[in-house]
C-alpha positions in Angstrom: 79.6 112.4 74.9 78.9 110.9 78.3 80.4 107.6 77.2 83.6 109.4 76.4 83.7 111.1 79.9 83.1 107.5 81.3 85.8 105.9 79.5 88.0 108.8 80.4 87.4 108.2 84.1 87.8 104.5 83.7 91.2 105.0 82.0 92.3 107.5 84.9 91.3 105.0 87.4 93.3 102.3 85.8 96.5 104.4 85.3 95.9 105.4 89.1 95.9 101.5 89.9 99.1 100.9 87.8 100.7 104.0 89.6 99.9 102.4 93.0 101.3 99.1 92.0 104.6 100.6 91.0 104.7 102.5 94.2 104.3 99.4 96.1 107.1 97.6 93.8 109.4 100.8 94.3 109.0 100.4 98.3 110.0 96.6 98.1 113.2 96.0 99.9 114.0 93.1 97.9 113.6 94.7 94.4 117.0 95.2 92.7 118.4 98.9 92.6 118.4 99.0 88.7 114.8 97.7 88.5 113.8 100.1 91.2 115.1 102.9 89.1 113.4 101.9 86.0 110.0 101.6 88.3 110.8 105.2 89.2 111.3 106.3 85.7 107.9 104.6 84.5 106.0 106.4 87.4 107.4 109.7 86.0 106.7 108.8 82.4 102.9 108.0 83.3 102.5 111.3 85.1 103.7 113.4 82.3 101.7 115.8 80.2 102.1 113.7 77.0 99.3 112.0 75.3 97.9 109.0 77.2 98.7 106.5 74.5 102.3 107.7 74.1 103.0 107.5 77.9 101.4 104.2 78.2 103.6 102.7 75.0 106.9 104.3 76.9 105.9 102.7 80.4 105.2 99.3 78.8 108.7 99.3 76.7 110.2 99.9 80.3 108.0 97.2 82.2 109.3 94.8 79.4 112.7 95.5 80.1 112.3 95.1 84.1 110.3 91.8 83.3 113.2 90.4 81.5 115.7 91.1 84.1 117.2 87.7 85.3 117.4 89.0 89.0 113.8 89.4 89.5 111.9 86.7 91.6 108.8 85.5 90.0 106.5 87.1 92.5 107.7 90.6 91.5 108.0 89.5 87.6 104.2 88.6 88.0 103.3 92.0 89.5 105.2 93.6 86.6 103.0 91.6 84.1 99.8 92.8 86.0 101.0 96.3 85.4 101.5 95.5 81.8 98.1 93.9 81.7 96.6 97.3 83.2 98.6 99.5 81.0 97.4 97.5 77.8 93.8 97.9 78.8 94.5 101.8 78.8 96.1 101.3 75.0 93.0 99.4 74.0 90.6 102.3 74.6 
């Protein structure tokens, strides 16, 4: 029981880190408007009341779409892949 509580806390912390990174990207003035719109949608998805694995799968699909945007610079693309990495950690639990 204590182990599952610890995992749940770790998962919440990881999702929180992903949300913080998404907020930073959303505030980036160099981010294309369509990417900002998708990032805002991902933030909303992660904050919904659905099952966590479903939310992370949806968010990962959206992140993949953003990362494939040819108008993103390499730094932003790397930040998106870091968020993907965080969300994949959550899915692996």
